[in-house]
C-alpha positions as CSV (number, residue, x, y, z in Angstrom):
1,M,-71.3,-53.5,-89.8
2,A,-73.7,-52.4,-87.3
3,K,-76.2,-55.0,-85.9
4,S,-80.0,-54.7,-86.7
5,P,-82.4,-54.2,-83.8
6,A,-83.7,-57.7,-84.2
7,E,-80.0,-59.2,-83.9
8,R,-79.5,-57.1,-80.8
9,K,-82.6,-58.1,-79.3
10,K,-81.8,-61.9,-80.2
11,E,-78.5,-61.4,-78.5
12,Q,-80.0,-59.7,-75.3
13,R,-82.6,-62.8,-75.1
14,A,-79.8,-65.1,-75.3
15,R,-77.7,-63.2,-72.6
16,Q,-80.8,-63.2,-70.1
17,A,-81.5,-66.9,-70.9
18,A,-77.7,-67.8,-70.1
19,A,-78.0,-65.8,-67.0
20,G,-81.2,-67.7,-65.9
21,D,-83.7,-64.8,-66.3
22,K,-87.2,-65.7,-67.1
23,K,-89.8,-63.6,-68.8
24,L,-93.4,-63.5,-67.2
25,E,-96.5,-62.1,-68.8
26,L,-98.5,-60.1,-66.1
27,V,-102.2,-59.4,-66.7
28,L,-103.4,-56.4,-64.8
29,D,-106.8,-54.8,-64.8
30,N,-107.1,-51.0,-65.0
31,Q,-107.3,-50.5,-61.3
32,E,-104.0,-52.5,-60.7
33,L,-102.3,-50.7,-63.5
34,D,-103.3,-47.3,-62.0
35,M,-102.2,-48.7,-58.4
36,L,-98.8,-49.8,-60.1
37,T,-98.0,-46.5,-61.9
38,R,-99.0,-44.3,-59.0
39,N,-96.9,-46.5,-56.5
40,C,-93.9,-46.6,-58.7
41,A,-93.8,-42.7,-58.6
42,A,-95.1,-42.4,-54.9
43,R,-91.9,-44.7,-53.7
44,R,-89.5,-42.3,-55.4
45,P,-90.6,-38.8,-54.6
46,G,-88.8,-36.0,-56.4
47,R,-86.9,-38.6,-58.6
48,E,-87.6,-40.8,-61.7
49,P,-90.2,-43.3,-60.9
50,Y,-89.4,-47.0,-60.3
51,D,-89.7,-48.9,-63.7
52,A,-92.8,-51.2,-63.3
53,M,-90.5,-54.5,-63.7
54,E,-88.0,-53.2,-61.0
55,Y,-90.9,-52.3,-58.8
56,I,-92.6,-55.5,-59.1
57,A,-89.0,-57.3,-58.6
58,L,-88.6,-55.5,-55.5
59,L,-91.8,-56.2,-54.0
60,I,-91.0,-59.8,-54.7
61,R,-87.8,-59.4,-52.9
62,Q,-89.5,-57.5,-49.8
63,D,-92.2,-60.3,-49.5
64,D,-89.7,-62.9,-49.7
65,A,-87.7,-61.1,-46.7
66,R,-91.1,-60.9,-44.7
67,M,-91.9,-64.6,-45.4
68,H,-88.4,-65.7,-44.3
69,S,-88.9,-63.9,-40.9
70,L,-92.5,-65.1,-40.5
71,I,-91.2,-68.7,-41.0
72,K,-88.4,-68.1,-38.6
73,S,-90.9,-66.6,-35.9
74,I,-93.5,-69.6,-36.3
75,S,-90.9,-72.4,-36.5
76,K,-90.2,-71.8,-32.8
77,R,-93.9,-73.2,-32.2
78,K,-95.1,-76.7,-32.5
79,C,-98.3,-78.2,-34.2
80,G,-100.9,-78.7,-31.4
81,K,-101.8,-82.2,-32.7
82,C,-98.6,-83.8,-33.9
83,G,-95.9,-81.7,-32.3
84,D,-94.0,-81.0,-35.5
85,S,-92.1,-77.7,-36.0
86,L,-94.4,-75.1,-37.8
87,P,-94.9,-74.7,-40.5
88,V,-96.3,-78.2,-41.0
89,Q,-96.5,-79.0,-44.6
90,D,-98.6,-82.3,-44.6
91,C,-100.2,-84.1,-41.6
92,C,-102.4,-87.0,-41.2
93,F,-104.2,-85.1,-38.8
94,R,-105.0,-82.3,-41.0
95,K,-108.8,-82.6,-40.7
96,E,-108.6,-82.0,-36.9
97,D,-109.0,-78.4,-35.4
98,A,-105.9,-78.9,-33.3
99,C,-103.6,-79.6,-36.5
100,W,-102.0,-76.5,-37.6
101,C,-102.5,-77.6,-41.2
102,R,-106.2,-77.2,-40.9
103,L,-106.2,-73.5,-40.1
104,G,-102.8,-72.4,-39.3
105,W,-101.8,-71.9,-42.9
106,H,-103.7,-68.6,-42.6
107,E,-100.8,-67.2,-40.9
108,T,-98.7,-67.5,-44.0
109,K,-101.2,-66.3,-46.6
110,L,-101.1,-63.0,-48.3
111,K,-103.3,-60.3,-46.8
112,I,-104.5,-57.0,-47.8
113,T,-104.6,-54.6,-44.9
114,P,-106.5,-51.4,-44.8
């Protein structure tokens, strides 16, 4: 006997949970939604646009690769105060200007470039 849509959906959720998939709810304003829709299509000219979830997942993977590269690059440097390899997570000198924790974290934050 054929399964109902509710039964198929329940099985799908069970498979996803078993695979470790997590569901996120994302709230976007109209401008962000327009950007998402436009870029899903612009990234695949002449082809079917990316699905929004696929596009967001790819952006996360792309950012992770950039972050890994950045961490590898800055880890060759040392904090000006304590001498620990960067990035320093916590330091008793964090309030002093020479400590990377004070302002150095700006190197790792997300930035919007024009």
